[in-house]
TORSE-294906 format. One record per residue: residue in one letter; x, y, z of N, C-alpha, C in turn. Coordinates in Angstrom, 3 decimals. Layout:
// TORSE-294906
> tigu	neast	nnorth	nup	caeast	canorth	caup	ceast	cnorth	cup
> A	X	Y	Z	X	Y	Z	X	Y	Z
...
END
This chain:
// TORSE-294906
> tigu	neast	nnorth	nup	caeast	canorth	caup	ceast	cnorth	cup
> M	197.465	4.361	-0.264	196.465	5.260	-1.123	196.260	3.754	-2.343
> R	194.923	4.231	-3.149	194.792	3.624	-4.196	193.999	4.262	-5.405
> F	193.298	3.291	-6.213	192.934	3.852	-7.936	192.293	3.110	-7.972
> F	191.070	3.322	-8.944	190.156	2.030	-9.600	191.552	1.509	-10.387
> I	191.339	0.175	-10.652	191.692	-0.506	-11.704	190.598	-1.510	-12.629
> T	190.584	-2.007	-13.614	190.260	-2.993	-14.845	190.102	-4.521	-13.966
> F	189.489	-5.343	-13.734	189.094	-6.186	-13.297	188.039	-7.006	-14.070
> A	188.819	-8.443	-14.434	187.405	-9.090	-15.269	187.272	-10.073	-14.343
> L	186.080	-10.402	-14.500	185.457	-11.754	-13.614	185.355	-13.013	-14.722
> C	185.879	-13.762	-14.034	186.533	-14.906	-15.261	186.628	-16.366	-14.304
> A	185.825	-17.251	-14.647	185.468	-18.524	-13.702	186.359	-19.800	-14.407
> G	187.173	-19.458	-15.874	188.211	-20.119	-15.993	189.110	-19.757	-17.385
> F	190.498	-19.115	-17.570	191.219	-18.970	-18.086	191.598	-19.090	-18.877
> V	191.082	-19.984	-19.394	190.945	-20.321	-21.617	190.063	-19.377	-22.048
> L	188.783	-18.395	-20.833	187.932	-17.720	-21.892	188.153	-16.528	-21.202
> C	188.725	-16.327	-20.570	189.201	-15.045	-19.485	189.711	-13.935	-19.729
> S	189.226	-12.875	-19.497	190.423	-11.599	-19.614	191.157	-11.218	-18.300
> P	192.767	-10.875	-18.821	193.242	-10.799	-17.782	192.701	-10.319	-15.958
> L	193.017	-10.355	-15.181	192.736	-10.752	-13.711	192.864	-9.136	-13.917
> V	194.166	-8.384	-13.935	193.771	-7.016	-13.630	194.524	-6.399	-14.627
> T	193.598	-5.541	-15.194	194.530	-4.362	-16.181	195.522	-3.305	-15.927
> R	196.603	-2.889	-16.080	197.510	-1.304	-15.890	197.559	-0.713	-17.044
> S	197.771	0.806	-16.567	198.138	1.178	-18.387	198.983	0.610	-18.716
> D	200.061	0.269	-18.607	201.522	-0.283	-18.636	201.575	-1.161	-19.312
> E	200.812	-2.459	-18.335	200.424	-4.230	-19.042	199.407	-4.597	-18.659
> R	199.365	-6.169	-18.890	198.603	-6.630	-18.694	199.355	-7.390	-17.224
> T	197.992	-8.171	-16.839	198.184	-8.964	-15.679	197.777	-9.957	-15.272
> P	197.407	-11.105	-16.255	197.006	-12.459	-16.183	197.346	-12.880	-14.724
> G	196.328	-13.321	-14.035	196.853	-14.267	-12.402	196.432	-15.601	-12.949
> F	196.124	-16.828	-11.897	195.803	-17.846	-11.828	195.157	-18.355	-10.685
> P	193.897	-17.458	-10.324	193.454	-18.388	-8.884	192.841	-19.926	-9.263
> F	192.263	-20.168	-10.417	191.624	-21.006	-10.623	192.703	-22.291	-10.165
> L	193.856	-22.034	-10.282	194.953	-23.226	-10.044	195.238	-23.369	-8.900
> T	194.964	-22.545	-7.364	195.060	-22.355	-6.367	194.101	-22.416	-5.218
> G	193.494	-23.028	-5.792	192.451	-23.483	-4.282	192.419	-24.855	-4.526
> D	191.426	-25.632	-4.527	191.125	-26.875	-4.640	191.797	-27.375	-5.822
> L	191.775	-27.369	-6.755	192.363	-27.845	-7.682	194.230	-28.012	-7.457
> A	194.674	-27.188	-6.629	195.837	-27.776	-6.580	196.168	-29.214	-5.212
> N	195.141	-29.286	-5.082	195.708	-30.274	-3.865	195.426	-32.185	-4.309
> G	195.277	-32.266	-5.874	195.530	-33.260	-5.870	194.544	-34.268	-6.266
> T	193.410	-33.497	-6.691	192.448	-34.369	-6.783	191.557	-34.763	-8.227
> C	192.449	-33.121	-8.784	191.619	-33.310	-10.184	193.256	-32.946	-11.152
> S	193.111	-33.958	-12.440	194.153	-33.685	-13.696	193.672	-32.508	-14.503
> H	192.591	-32.856	-14.790	191.955	-32.076	-16.119	190.941	-31.250	-16.005
> P	190.999	-29.876	-15.000	189.870	-28.933	-14.996	189.695	-28.296	-16.264
> E	188.279	-27.816	-15.872	187.681	-27.534	-17.380	187.863	-25.974	-17.832
> N	188.814	-25.680	-17.272	189.404	-24.539	-17.951	190.571	-24.836	-18.820
> G	190.954	-26.120	-19.159	191.852	-26.516	-20.397	193.439	-26.856	-19.403
> A	193.776	-26.334	-18.194	194.980	-26.355	-18.098	195.359	-27.909	-17.896
> Q	196.468	-28.041	-17.598	196.596	-29.884	-17.450	197.907	-29.822	-16.794
> L	197.260	-31.180	-15.896	198.308	-31.098	-14.553	199.600	-32.058	-15.042
> V	200.670	-30.897	-14.504	202.233	-31.888	-14.852	202.677	-32.996	-13.706
> Q	202.874	-32.091	-12.450	203.014	-33.041	-11.600	202.690	-32.515	-9.954
> Y	202.260	-33.110	-9.284	201.614	-33.218	-8.003	202.561	-34.091	-6.430
> F	202.610	-32.791	-5.719	203.334	-32.563	-4.710	203.018	-32.733	-3.693
> N	203.484	-33.861	-2.988	202.655	-34.350	-1.081	203.773	-34.441	0.129
> I	204.601	-33.739	0.403	205.098	-33.514	1.673	204.262	-34.208	3.079
> N	204.658	-34.988	3.311	204.100	-35.747	4.340	204.413	-35.535	5.606
> S	205.598	-35.027	5.859	206.592	-34.153	7.030	206.016	-33.087	6.995
> T	205.217	-32.176	6.405	204.507	-31.298	7.568	203.627	-30.735	6.105
> D	202.988	-32.420	5.815	201.088	-31.848	5.239	201.179	-31.200	4.141
> T	202.210	-30.653	3.530	202.174	-29.591	2.420	201.992	-29.944	0.778
> Q	201.198	-29.583	0.192	200.969	-29.753	-1.464	201.226	-28.541	-2.146
> A	201.481	-29.034	-3.101	201.840	-28.289	-4.479	201.088	-28.879	-5.323
> A	201.027	-28.112	-6.701	200.845	-29.041	-8.451	201.407	-27.751	-9.141
> L	202.202	-28.398	-10.028	202.285	-27.758	-11.515	201.344	-28.262	-12.537
> W	201.130	-27.195	-13.317	200.437	-27.152	-14.413	201.209	-26.617	-15.362
> K	200.337	-27.131	-16.342	200.734	-26.764	-17.565	199.298	-25.961	-18.369
> I	199.735	-24.444	-18.886	198.715	-23.663	-19.414	199.531	-23.192	-21.252
> S	199.057	-24.572	-21.932	199.425	-24.427	-23.322	199.410	-22.753	-24.225
> N	198.493	-22.481	-24.087	197.981	-21.319	-24.963	198.547	-20.143	-24.478
> R	199.623	-20.281	-23.453	199.973	-19.262	-22.892	201.342	-19.401	-22.521
> K	201.555	-21.117	-22.687	203.211	-21.016	-22.674	203.444	-20.647	-21.249
> E	202.932	-21.318	-20.258	203.268	-20.791	-18.935	203.219	-22.252	-18.158
> I	203.974	-22.081	-16.917	204.331	-23.436	-16.309	203.609	-22.930	-14.958
> V	202.695	-23.175	-14.404	201.934	-22.425	-12.951	202.461	-23.159	-11.530
> L	202.772	-23.077	-10.869	202.965	-23.589	-9.388	201.857	-22.950	-8.837
> G	201.455	-23.753	-8.059	199.926	-23.583	-7.438	199.721	-24.267	-5.813
> I	199.270	-23.225	-4.779	199.997	-24.244	-3.641	198.805	-23.851	-3.206
> P	197.277	-24.725	-2.713	196.833	-24.893	-1.754	196.314	-23.767	-0.227
> G	195.669	-23.364	-0.082	195.243	-23.082	1.770	195.325	-24.202	2.557
> S	194.897	-23.936	3.888	194.671	-24.653	5.135	193.847	-25.560	4.997
> A	193.751	-27.033	4.678	192.467	-27.757	4.699	193.123	-28.884	5.341
> S	193.874	-29.209	6.864	194.101	-30.229	7.822	194.889	-29.611	9.424
> L	194.435	-30.699	10.198	194.850	-29.772	11.508	196.673	-29.693	11.171
> E	197.234	-30.357	10.624	198.953	-30.247	10.568	198.765	-28.669	9.993
> D	197.831	-28.403	8.527	198.040	-26.700	8.190	197.611	-25.553	8.935
> Y	196.595	-25.851	9.765	196.541	-24.786	11.324	197.646	-25.167	12.145
> L	198.107	-26.005	12.324	199.293	-25.951	13.385	200.440	-25.102	12.409
> T	200.633	-24.983	11.748	201.348	-24.548	10.604	201.430	-23.086	10.676
> D	199.831	-23.034	10.523	199.318	-21.492	10.651	199.740	-20.663	11.995
> L	199.369	-21.576	12.777	199.727	-20.147	14.258	201.507	-20.742	14.538
> D	202.127	-21.517	14.252	203.570	-20.970	14.167	204.294	-20.173	13.556
> L	203.943	-18.851	14.166	204.251	-17.649	13.613	204.995	-17.189	14.514
> V	206.616	-17.439	14.929	207.181	-16.985	15.524	208.031	-16.754	14.354
> L	208.950	-15.253	14.217	210.011	-14.753	13.209	211.168	-15.297	13.418
> V	212.040	-16.119	12.484	212.963	-16.719	12.727	214.037	-16.425	11.505
> A	214.779	-16.695	11.612	216.120	-16.304	10.082	215.499	-16.853	8.841
> Y	215.958	-16.122	8.241	214.910	-16.447	6.480	216.271	-17.334	5.971
> K	215.798	-18.909	6.136	217.168	-19.506	5.427	216.693	-20.227	4.688
> S	216.771	-20.168	3.253	215.910	-21.492	2.052	216.884	-21.125	0.923
> P	216.461	-22.523	0.405	217.972	-22.878	-0.968	217.730	-21.195	-2.133
> N	218.651	-20.804	-2.052	219.284	-19.649	-3.157	218.283	-18.741	-2.802
> V	218.152	-18.242	-1.485	218.296	-16.687	-0.472	219.097	-16.233	-0.144
> N	219.117	-14.599	-0.771	220.618	-13.971	-0.075	219.709	-12.529	0.156
> C	219.364	-12.779	1.754	218.636	-11.921	2.136	219.362	-11.516	3.410
> T	218.958	-10.466	4.365	220.154	-9.797	4.995	220.389	-10.529	6.409
> S	220.875	-10.489	7.325	221.049	-10.938	8.624	219.528	-10.208	9.032
> N	219.103	-9.458	8.910	217.609	-9.029	9.388	216.112	-9.478	8.935
> C	216.630	-10.363	7.959	215.676	-11.165	7.260	214.755	-12.084	8.000
> L	213.760	-11.804	8.593	213.124	-12.734	9.501	211.252	-13.209	8.623
> V	211.645	-14.637	8.963	209.655	-14.845	8.500	209.031	-16.024	9.376
> H	208.145	-16.037	9.082	207.209	-16.980	9.926	207.452	-18.382	9.788
> Q	207.928	-18.832	11.166	208.708	-20.432	10.818	208.055	-21.519	10.750
> G	206.552	-21.288	10.462	205.663	-22.434	9.826	205.654	-22.219	8.651
> I	205.033	-21.314	7.925	205.305	-21.043	6.747	206.780	-21.598	6.125
> L	207.920	-21.134	6.786	209.391	-21.807	6.454	209.596	-22.645	6.123
> N	209.119	-23.634	7.461	209.563	-24.916	7.729	208.651	-25.850	5.993
> A	207.163	-25.240	6.042	206.247	-26.125	4.957	207.259	-25.512	3.730
> W	207.731	-23.997	3.449	208.162	-24.209	2.249	209.198	-24.563	1.774
> N	210.299	-24.754	3.610	211.542	-25.734	3.010	211.345	-27.401	2.706
> S	210.496	-28.183	3.390	210.157	-29.361	2.669	209.855	-29.846	1.742
> L	209.276	-28.366	0.667	208.802	-28.602	-0.767	209.909	-28.500	-1.743
> A	210.878	-27.518	-0.959	211.674	-25.752	-1.861	212.520	-27.334	-3.325
> L	212.837	-28.709	-2.974	213.641	-29.442	-3.629	212.555	-30.177	-4.839
> A	211.806	-30.762	-4.369	210.652	-31.039	-5.352	210.208	-30.109	-6.265
> V	209.830	-28.428	-5.730	209.374	-28.217	-6.402	210.447	-27.552	-7.747
> T	211.462	-27.043	-6.943	212.949	-26.338	-7.989	213.088	-27.553	-9.139
> N	213.618	-28.983	-8.772	213.190	-30.019	-9.616	212.238	-30.355	-10.355
> G	210.787	-30.277	-10.454	209.738	-30.080	-11.220	209.753	-29.334	-12.184
> V	209.797	-27.822	-11.602	210.030	-26.740	-12.670	211.048	-26.647	-13.542
> T	212.255	-27.362	-13.761	213.254	-27.500	-14.435	212.607	-28.657	-15.269
> D	212.277	-29.336	-14.636	211.716	-30.638	-15.880	210.924	-30.189	-16.685
> A	210.076	-29.349	-16.531	208.904	-28.956	-16.615	209.408	-28.132	-17.629
> L	210.341	-27.012	-17.507	211.064	-26.262	-18.415	211.526	-26.660	-19.434
> A	212.227	-27.978	-18.966	213.333	-28.230	-20.172	212.146	-29.155	-21.085
> A	211.185	-29.617	-21.070	210.182	-30.707	-21.704	209.603	-29.464	-22.356
> N	209.490	-28.284	-21.904	208.460	-27.095	-22.777	209.209	-25.808	-22.900
> P	210.189	-26.186	-24.364	210.769	-24.476	-24.468	210.009	-23.412	-24.491
> G	210.814	-22.733	-24.272	209.743	-21.363	-24.637	208.935	-20.989	-23.582
> Y	208.589	-21.827	-22.737	207.686	-21.911	-21.841	208.562	-20.652	-20.670
> N	207.119	-20.036	-19.921	207.197	-19.142	-18.348	207.225	-19.621	-17.101
> T	207.147	-20.019	-16.291	206.880	-20.182	-14.915	205.664	-18.688	-14.106
> T	205.047	-19.311	-13.570	204.056	-18.219	-13.103	203.687	-18.988	-11.248
> I	203.870	-18.126	-9.840	203.847	-18.708	-9.140	202.490	-18.138	-8.424
> S	201.092	-19.465	-8.089	200.490	-18.573	-7.655	199.938	-19.318	-6.533
> G	199.282	-19.147	-5.024	198.531	-19.432	-3.954	197.686	-18.362	-3.340
> H	196.856	-19.716	-2.674	196.098	-19.112	-1.596	196.421	-19.201	-0.067
> S	195.771	-18.316	0.610	195.792	-18.181	1.794	197.217	-18.810	2.316
> L	197.542	-19.752	3.490	199.012	-20.429	3.715	199.417	-20.704	2.573
> G	199.144	-21.357	1.849	199.262	-21.424	0.605	199.988	-20.181	-0.360
> A	199.472	-18.836	-0.054	199.854	-17.440	-0.672	201.256	-17.348	0.201
> G	201.485	-17.729	1.884	202.293	-17.237	2.231	203.747	-18.063	1.471
> I	203.703	-19.265	1.016	204.033	-20.118	1.131	204.744	-19.757	-0.655
> A	204.123	-19.214	-1.341	204.298	-18.980	-3.002	204.774	-17.523	-2.450
> A	204.524	-17.109	-1.456	205.861	-15.932	-1.104	206.954	-16.213	-1.339
> L	207.807	-17.184	-0.089	209.528	-17.865	-0.107	209.383	-18.719	-1.502
> A	208.422	-18.979	-1.910	209.339	-20.099	-3.051	208.823	-18.994	-4.171
> F	208.620	-17.527	-4.688	208.696	-16.490	-5.579	210.304	-16.347	-5.470
> A	210.630	-16.200	-3.776	212.301	-15.649	-3.499	213.201	-16.619	-4.149
> T	212.843	-17.884	-3.966	213.786	-19.091	-4.200	213.898	-19.243	-6.079
> L	212.437	-19.016	-6.443	212.628	-19.537	-8.028	212.832	-18.230	-8.955
> M	212.728	-16.914	-7.906	213.220	-16.172	-8.997	214.833	-15.915	-9.423
> N	215.715	-16.519	-7.609	217.166	-16.296	-8.014	218.091	-17.715	-8.375
> G	216.996	-18.075	-9.601	217.755	-19.481	-10.020	216.898	-19.316	-12.019
> P	217.652	-20.336	-12.513	217.371	-20.034	-13.921	215.628	-20.900	-14.143
> Y	214.954	-20.251	-13.560	213.395	-20.828	-13.632	212.247	-20.244	-14.659
> R	213.063	-18.900	-14.822	211.746	-18.181	-15.912	210.930	-17.373	-15.304
> V	210.833	-16.759	-13.703	209.254	-16.419	-13.148	209.061	-15.445	-13.772
> T	208.282	-15.335	-13.852	207.385	-13.903	-14.897	206.626	-12.846	-13.435
> G	205.937	-13.849	-12.656	205.727	-13.521	-11.730	204.500	-14.392	-10.713
> A	204.270	-13.596	-9.495	203.359	-14.617	-8.513	202.125	-13.371	-8.278
> Y	201.401	-13.970	-7.974	199.824	-14.041	-7.799	199.225	-14.352	-6.174
> T	199.206	-13.806	-5.573	198.987	-14.473	-4.087	196.925	-13.765	-3.465
> Y	196.912	-15.100	-3.080	195.206	-14.183	-3.063	194.619	-14.774	-1.566
> G	194.636	-14.042	-0.393	194.513	-13.997	1.332	195.790	-14.010	1.303
> Q	197.011	-13.532	1.330	198.194	-13.902	1.813	197.570	-13.482	3.522
> P	199.081	-14.236	4.359	199.092	-14.001	5.735	200.140	-12.823	5.583
> R	200.443	-12.367	6.524	201.681	-11.456	6.200	203.439	-12.878	6.945
> T	204.374	-12.390	6.135	204.558	-13.553	6.006	206.011	-13.370	6.603
> G	206.766	-12.179	6.450	207.627	-11.888	7.524	207.510	-10.422	7.970
> N	209.086	-9.750	8.182	209.533	-8.765	9.158	209.791	-7.498	7.622
> Q	210.123	-6.856	7.810	210.473	-5.409	7.227	211.412	-5.919	6.436
> A	212.233	-6.078	6.841	213.567	-6.382	5.707	213.123	-7.807	4.408
> F	212.434	-8.566	5.400	211.906	-9.419	4.479	211.141	-8.491	3.378
> A	209.779	-8.074	3.372	209.136	-6.699	2.729	209.661	-6.222	1.414
> N	211.383	-5.800	2.383	211.865	-5.353	1.635	212.747	-6.193	0.818
> Y	213.071	-6.828	0.507	213.551	-7.999	0.267	212.797	-8.494	-1.191
> L	211.386	-9.090	-0.544	211.093	-9.307	-1.672	210.441	-8.030	-2.768
> D	210.323	-6.807	-2.164	209.998	-5.897	-3.376	211.320	-5.418	-4.169
> S	212.901	-5.465	-3.455	213.336	-5.760	-4.648	213.866	-6.933	-5.291
> L	213.220	-8.117	-5.378	212.990	-9.183	-6.086	212.231	-8.717	-7.277
> S	211.180	-8.199	-6.928	209.552	-8.276	-7.605	209.930	-6.786	-8.668
> G	211.040	-5.551	-8.107	210.525	-4.844	-8.881	209.804	-3.730	-8.388
> A	209.386	-3.700	-7.266	207.547	-2.952	-7.455	208.535	-2.283	-6.263
> S	207.905	-0.655	-6.549	207.687	0.533	-5.989	206.891	1.445	-5.293
> D	207.007	2.450	-5.223	205.381	3.457	-4.644	205.691	3.823	-6.344
> T	206.133	3.474	-7.351	205.436	3.922	-9.072	206.111	2.543	-9.671
> A	206.112	1.467	-9.564	206.184	0.590	-10.366	205.667	-0.869	-8.865
> A	204.764	-1.447	-9.851	203.928	-2.039	-9.516	204.635	-3.411	-9.129
> G	205.789	-3.462	-9.959	206.276	-4.763	-9.592	205.438	-6.390	-9.976
> S	206.209	-6.940	-9.887	205.768	-8.598	-10.604	205.288	-9.415	-9.661
> F	205.102	-8.923	-8.314	204.461	-10.123	-7.607	203.039	-9.029	-6.807
> Y	202.541	-10.017	-6.877	200.558	-9.312	-6.953	200.086	-10.572	-5.997
> R	199.653	-8.964	-4.776	198.966	-9.638	-3.548	197.758	-9.288	-3.553
> V	196.632	-10.503	-4.065	195.138	-10.031	-4.327	194.169	-10.340	-2.587
> T	193.632	-8.838	-2.340	192.987	-8.943	-0.817	191.167	-9.029	-1.497
> H	191.007	-9.561	-0.404	189.184	-9.364	-0.931	188.473	-9.071	0.642
> S	188.033	-8.237	0.448	186.408	-6.981	1.422	187.016	-7.023	2.393
> N	186.467	-7.861	3.627	187.309	-7.782	4.474	187.756	-9.176	5.389
> D	188.348	-9.521	4.443	189.145	-10.810	4.956	189.880	-10.765	5.734
> S	189.962	-11.447	6.783	190.957	-10.926	8.233	192.521	-11.881	7.332
> I	192.726	-12.561	7.009	194.143	-13.223	7.073	194.670	-12.640	6.155
> P	194.843	-11.307	5.651	195.934	-11.121	5.192	196.483	-9.479	6.343
> Q	195.870	-9.299	7.242	195.896	-8.991	8.707	196.054	-8.827	9.116
> L	196.687	-10.731	9.228	197.427	-11.298	10.181	198.600	-11.741	9.891
> P	199.205	-12.186	10.668	199.947	-12.255	12.010	199.638	-10.261	12.794
> S	199.436	-9.860	13.524	200.207	-8.228	13.124	200.986	-8.018	13.113
> T	201.176	-6.405	12.781	202.503	-5.816	12.721	202.724	-5.516	14.031
> T	202.167	-5.498	15.270	203.063	-5.582	16.714	204.130	-6.466	16.569
> L	203.224	-7.567	16.220	204.506	-8.416	16.700	205.710	-9.040	15.391
> G	206.102	-7.798	14.624	207.170	-7.678	13.889	206.903	-8.060	12.222
> Y	205.537	-8.198	12.136	205.540	-8.369	10.690	205.239	-7.060	9.843
> R	205.065	-7.611	8.465	204.588	-6.181	7.143	204.615	-7.227	6.103
> H	203.492	-6.982	5.332	203.359	-7.086	4.043	204.374	-6.584	3.212
> S	204.205	-7.169	1.938	205.615	-6.856	0.539	204.065	-5.535	-0.417
> R	204.972	-4.982	-1.257	203.780	-4.521	-2.282	203.483	-5.825	-3.284
> T	202.794	-5.643	-4.052	201.845	-4.421	-4.466	200.418	-5.353	-3.844
> E	200.008	-4.877	-2.964	198.547	-5.013	-3.250	196.894	-4.604	-4.012
> Y	196.089	-5.944	-4.666	194.872	-5.125	-5.100	193.892	-5.806	-4.361
> W	192.776	-4.747	-4.116	191.840	-5.130	-3.172	190.798	-5.071	-4.100
> E	189.897	-6.086	-3.997	188.695	-6.441	-4.293	187.864	-5.823	-3.082
> S	187.588	-4.884	-3.037	186.670	-4.951	-2.000	185.169	-5.063	-1.438
> A	184.933	-4.549	-2.720	183.421	-5.950	-2.153	183.365	-6.799	-2.529
> E	182.353	-7.845	-2.034	181.866	-8.683	-1.314	182.028	-9.086	-2.482
> V	181.322	-9.463	-3.608	181.347	-9.523	-5.393	182.737	-8.538	-5.885
> A	183.134	-8.492	-6.132	183.844	-8.607	-6.863	183.618	-7.503	-8.478
> N	183.797	-6.231	-8.737	183.843	-5.747	-9.827	184.779	-4.450	-10.351
> Q	184.733	-4.271	-11.506	185.762	-3.100	-12.133	185.433	-2.075	-10.639
> S	184.498	-1.920	-10.917	184.313	-0.564	-10.246	184.725	0.000	-8.751
> S	184.694	-1.431	-8.366	184.953	-1.521	-6.851	186.319	-2.318	-6.445
> T	187.504	-2.549	-7.303	189.074	-2.889	-7.142	189.655	-1.842	-7.556
> Y	190.514	-2.298	-6.982	191.534	-1.019	-6.620	193.156	-1.908	-6.227
> R	194.063	-0.515	-7.281	195.724	-1.203	-6.827	196.300	-0.292	-6.030
> C	197.052	-0.845	-4.379	196.790	0.127	-3.882	198.422	0.513	-3.814
> Y	198.766	1.464	-3.080	200.484	1.366	-2.905	200.768	1.544	-1.495
> G	202.262	1.128	-1.170	202.390	0.893	0.113	202.639	-0.786	0.474
> Q	203.475	-1.002	1.222	203.721	-2.449	1.802	202.385	-2.353	2.870
> E	201.825	-1.351	3.694	200.682	-1.680	4.499	199.569	-0.318	3.840
> P	198.759	-0.776	2.615	198.032	0.532	2.403	197.130	0.526	3.786
> F	196.732	1.817	3.968	195.841	1.919	5.166	194.328	1.927	4.718
> D	193.854	2.043	3.310	193.197	2.268	2.776	192.799	1.490	2.011
> C	193.629	-0.024	1.663	192.441	-1.300	1.400	192.229	-2.204	1.931
> V	192.725	-3.728	2.032	192.262	-4.367	3.132	192.448	-4.026	4.829
> N	193.014	-3.155	4.948	193.626	-2.761	6.342	192.494	-1.653	6.938
> S	191.538	-0.935	5.911	190.732	0.082	6.364	189.077	-1.076	6.558
> A	189.538	-2.007	6.540	188.413	-2.690	6.300	187.799	-3.539	7.611
> D	186.793	-3.416	8.531	186.658	-3.988	9.633	186.829	-5.960	9.285
> S	187.792	-6.308	9.839	187.785	-7.768	9.645	186.549	-8.779	9.653
> A	186.522	-9.946	9.024	185.618	-10.471	9.607	186.173	-11.747	10.391
> L	185.149	-12.436	10.700	185.418	-12.693	13.079	186.481	-13.300	12.821
> G	187.524	-14.213	11.787	188.318	-14.677	12.337	188.076	-16.173	11.196
> I	189.190	-17.371	11.264	189.407	-18.487	10.949	188.258	-18.956	10.256
> L	187.437	-19.423	11.193	185.964	-20.438	11.262	184.358	-19.058	10.971
> D	184.872	-18.629	10.497	183.697	-17.319	9.740	184.139	-16.534	9.091
> N	184.791	-16.768	8.143	185.241	-16.122	7.174	184.915	-15.995	5.950
> P	183.800	-16.067	5.147	183.680	-16.566	3.509	184.350	-16.015	2.309
> V	184.686	-14.851	2.733	185.066	-13.921	1.955	186.818	-14.568	1.622
> H	187.280	-15.290	2.757	188.690	-15.660	2.557	188.757	-17.001	0.961
> G	187.489	-17.103	1.215	187.456	-18.695	-0.141	186.504	-18.099	-0.921
> S	186.014	-16.996	-1.147	185.338	-16.467	-2.563	186.407	-15.604	-3.375
> Y	187.667	-15.472	-3.101	188.249	-14.689	-4.683	188.356	-15.040	-6.000
> T	187.355	-14.104	-6.797	187.032	-14.262	-7.780	188.229	-14.934	-8.831
> G	187.833	-15.908	-9.563	188.700	-17.245	-10.019	188.493	-18.540	-9.550
> F	187.940	-18.460	-8.471	188.068	-19.693	-7.590	187.263	-20.546	-8.043
> N	185.646	-20.691	-9.072	185.223	-21.497	-9.386	184.944	-22.341	-10.555
> V	185.938	-22.708	-10.840	186.288	-23.638	-11.923	186.184	-25.187	-10.636
> S	185.619	-26.119	-11.797	185.075	-27.376	-11.786	186.267	-28.392	-12.260
> C	186.450	-29.283	-11.879	187.073	-30.544	-12.741	186.180	-30.894	-14.232
> G	186.675	-30.848	-14.742	185.770	-31.348	-16.190	185.868	-32.623	-16.658
END
């Protein structure tokens, strides 16, 4: 089930309105810090964000960046999507395995994507130390997590780890997230975010048009999405065609769209609203 929400088109956070607006609260996302700007090539993007720390884990070829948004008092963890052969091999390492990760207390039935789990676990210690240092250096700041594609799956695991610690996490925003775990994992993520059929929670899963990546891996392999999906149903997102969706696998949002041909021919996967921010 879905309904219309207000959607703001923004090229940079400093001058933009919230990503989504609900009747009960405003929920700004950070799409501009999850794509190319999270790969370490830019320290001062044109939107005014400031690079705090860049992470590059050679063993898994996994990258992330911590950003400081002074006018929001926010530390943002941005995790980019696939950009190398190693990343694509990580994508394809989709066997469901036991969910063992720092600060996580899921059930024995909790299973997650093996490649994504390995990527996050290789990054987790550096990120938790980095977030701890950033918050200590910036009293009164909170932490937000944001990721795109493979980075969105990693962001889901980062959310679980950081929510279970002294990291002042206010929310997570993923863009084009593949399914990351099984039913037990989806339920666990919902419980951490406070998401239900009536409450959106603090984990926002943004999808776009007929992007095929959020429709993978198949549910027939035991995978299931968590709540809460926000669907940019049009190729060029606008207020009248963007929806908040209900349930873990809503049938009338991105799952209803004929998926794009795949990773190699899927232009909507890289054109989520807010990604067009360049280095200043």
